[in-house]
N, C-alpha and C positions, 0 to 999 in steps of 0.2 A: 506493500499500497505503498501510496504516496502520500508528504504531510497532507496535502488539503484533503487528502480522500480520511487520515488519522484525526486530523483537527473535527471533521464535519461528523464524522461516529462522537465525540465529545459532546455534540450542541445539546441534548438534553440533560446533561450535567451541567454543562457552563449557563444555560436557558433559568436553571432549578436557585443558581449560585451555591450551590452548598459551598463550604470552607474549601481554601486552595483552588476554586477554580481560575483564579488569577495565573500564578503559577501552571497550573495543568497546561493552560491554553498557550502559555508563553511557550511552556516546550514542546509545544505541535505545532509551533510556526504560526501560530493564528497575530499574533504582532508583526511577524517579518513580511514587511511589502512586496519583498522578492520571492516569494510564493505564492504570492497573489496576483501577479503584474498579467495573467492570461486568464483569471477566474470572469466568470458569468456574471451576469447579475441573476437575483435570489430574491424569493418572496419571504417573507417572515409576517406571523402575525404577530403585533406589537400586546407583552402580556400585560399591562397596566394600561391600554386603551382597547385594545382589540379591534384596530383597524390593523388593514389588508396594510406593510409597506414594501417597498420594490427600493432595494438596494441593490448598489456597487458593490463586490467583494473584493473589487482592487483601491477601493478607498478607507483608508484605515477607521475611520469613525464607523461606518455602514455597516464594517465587516465587524467590528463590533456590538452595535446593534443588533446583526443578526443570528449571533451566538449568543448575545443574551435578552432579546427577545425586547430590548428599549434601547431606549437612544443611554448614549455612556456615560453624559451628565449626569448622574442621579441628585444629586443635593437639589441643584434646580428644580427638576420633577419631584421631586419630596416635598419643595416647597408648594409648587403650583397647586398641587393635591390635597395641600394643606391649607389654601387660603381661598379658591375659587369655590364660589359656589354655582348653583344650575340656576341659570335664569342671569346670568353674568357678563356682562361685556370687557373681554381679553384682548388689549393690544401685543402682537409681536412683533417688535421691530427688529428687521435683519432674522425675517421668517427660516432664511436657506432652505431647505427640501421640505421642512413643514413637522419637525419632530416635537416641538412643543408645541404649537400650534394645532395638532391631532391629539397631543394630551389634554390640554384645555377645553376643544372641541368636547373631549367623553365629558369632563369635570362642568361645564356648563350647561352639558344636556341642549337639547331639541328647543329650550326655551331660551338659550344665551346663546352668545355671535361671541367670534371670535375676527380682529381686526388683523391681517398676514402681512406686513412690508416686507417686499422685498425684490431691489431693483434688478440684481443678477437674473438672466433672462436663461439661462442654462438652470440655475435651483429654480427659476418660476415657472419652467416649463415643467418638473420632476414636483414642486407643490400642485400644482393645476393636474397633474396626473393623480396623486394621492387623494385629493379632494375628490374626484370625478371616481374613481375605484371605488373610494366607499361611501359615496351620495353624501357627502358634507357640503354642498354647497349651500344648505340651505343654514349652516353654523361658521364654516368658515369661508370669507370673503378674503380674494389675495388683491393685494393693490402693488404692481408693479412699481412702485416711485421710492427713493430714500428719503428720509424726513432727516431735517436739520433745522436753526437760524435760521436760514434765509434762501427762499425758493429760487431757481435756476435751474444748470446744468450741471452737470460735474463727471470727473472721470471716475470710476469704479476699477480697480486695478485686483485684480485675483492674484493673490500669491499663491504660488505651487497650482495643482491642478485640485486642491479642495474647495468646491462653491462656498462654504463659510469662512474661508479666508479671503475674501472681498472687501477694501478699505477705499473710503474717501480722502484721506490723507494721503500728504505724500508720501509716496515710498521711499525709504533710506536708501544712500547707495550701494551699498553691501546686501540689499534683498533684492532689489534692482533685475539680478539673475533668475530670479525666484517668479516672478510676473508670468503667470503662462497666457492672459489674456485683460485686455482692457474695455469697457463698455461705456459710452456715453449715456448715462442714466438723470434723470428728470429729481427735482428734490424738491419738496414743498414743507411746509411749516405746518407742526402735527395739528399745535390747536386749529387751524381752517380745516385740515380734514378730519377731524375729530367733530366740529363744531355740529350740533342737532342728533347726533347718532346716540345720545343718553350717555349716561352716567359711566367712565370708566371703572370698574373695579381693579383690575389691577392689569400690570404690565413687565417682559420682557424686552430686556434692549439689549443687543448684541452686536457690535456694529464697528467692531474691531480699531477702534480708539475711538473716536465720533461720539462717544454715550454724550460727552459735554454737551455737544451743537443739537443732539436729537432733545435732549433735557431744558436748552433755552428755548429751542419751538414750540415747548409743552408748559410752555408756566401757565398758562390761562386755566387750561388743563385739570393741572396740578392745586391751582388756587381753588378748583369749582367741586372738583370731584374727591380729592384727595386719595386718589389709586395707590394700590404699593407697587412697587418698582422692584424686582430683580435684574441686576445689570450686570457684565460683565466690568471688571474695573481693574484694567491692566497698566501700570506704570507709565513700561516705556512704549504701549501703543498709544495710550491718549498723549505723551508728550511729541507723537510724532504729527499733533492734531495739533499740537502748539497748547495743550492745556497742563493737568495734572491729576492724580489722582487725591491732594488736597484741596482745588480747587473746585473738583465735583461732590465733593462731599461737603464744603462751604456753600457752595450752592445750594444742594437740597438742605443745608440743615436750616440755613434762611427762611425755605420754606416751612421749616416744622416738621425736618425730616430726619429721625433715627438712622444710624447706617451699621447694619449686624452683617459680618461677613458668616457665610455658607460652611457648614463642612459638614462632614460625616461620624459616626460613632458607632460603635460596636451594640448592638442590643443583641444579647445570646447570638443567633447564627444569623442574624442580618442587620444590618445598617440602620441605623433612623438617622436624623435627620438635628443638624446641630447647629448651634448660631453662639456670635460671641458679639458684644458690644464693642464697634471701634471707636477707635479716641485716638490723638492727637501724636499720641505714642504708637499708635499701630502704621503708620505711616511712613512710607508709601505704601499703596493697595497692592496686593495683587492676587486676586481671589473674584468668586462672582459674589453680591454684595446686595443684601435687601435695603430698600429703603422705605421706613416704615413711619406715617404720621404718628405727632405723637397723640393727634387725637382719636387715634384709628381705633375700632370696636373690635378689631383683631388683636389686639394687642396682647390679652391676654392669651392666647391660642399660640404668638410667640415666644413669650416668656416662658412658657414650658419647656421651646427648646431649648431655650439659655440654661450653657456650664455653668 
């Protein structure tokens, strides 16, 4: 048997996430891109949301999703499942191929709505296929624009072949050789797009360093609706966009938001959600972060996950 066959035989074990699954998959070559260069596209059912996902096994994150039955970013998914309610409106900024949007659609149910913003046309085609395959058009609306604090047209640079690595920031010289493609994309101000759509309950923002600019275009929405926000906050990505994690945290603190780093803690044989309040001593940040209004009715649920 070749390495691919051995790995595929272990799918049931890894999908249950039994102890040692990471070590087992590493030994079987699941994390070795060279083993999967000629791998096909496969279909898997998400164990957290129950929807069918078409996955490119050549891609490291989609391959992990195939073997685990879920998107690899577990902390963000646990947070979404804890905080989203049926009937909520959820906004996914930087939706990529829809891994978080699909989970959010399950959480909000047929009464709710997910607005998925994704400017990369390659990722958008995949996102729309996911929506069509699972008859989710009534729950997920795919919007092919980027969000920022100014309208216009900008260049989206995709670093490596990974569709989730698209950035509107200037690519530093040392990474320019990794750019696999560029796209001229429409950029809108979030407040204008969301006006009249109803109160936003929660947001996910993952835009490879452009998070502060996205927030800058959502100030009216944040003041009005007080949604919780989970965002990727990576210092080096923010700096290439002309800002920093300190500036982002300060901007949201000025709007009455508390920042909590998101991570995992083991509970028995499973991992659970762990949150830790972020302060000045924790800067610079390189973490997924929950921003929660100080007056949020969900605060008790969040504090229960604090260590």
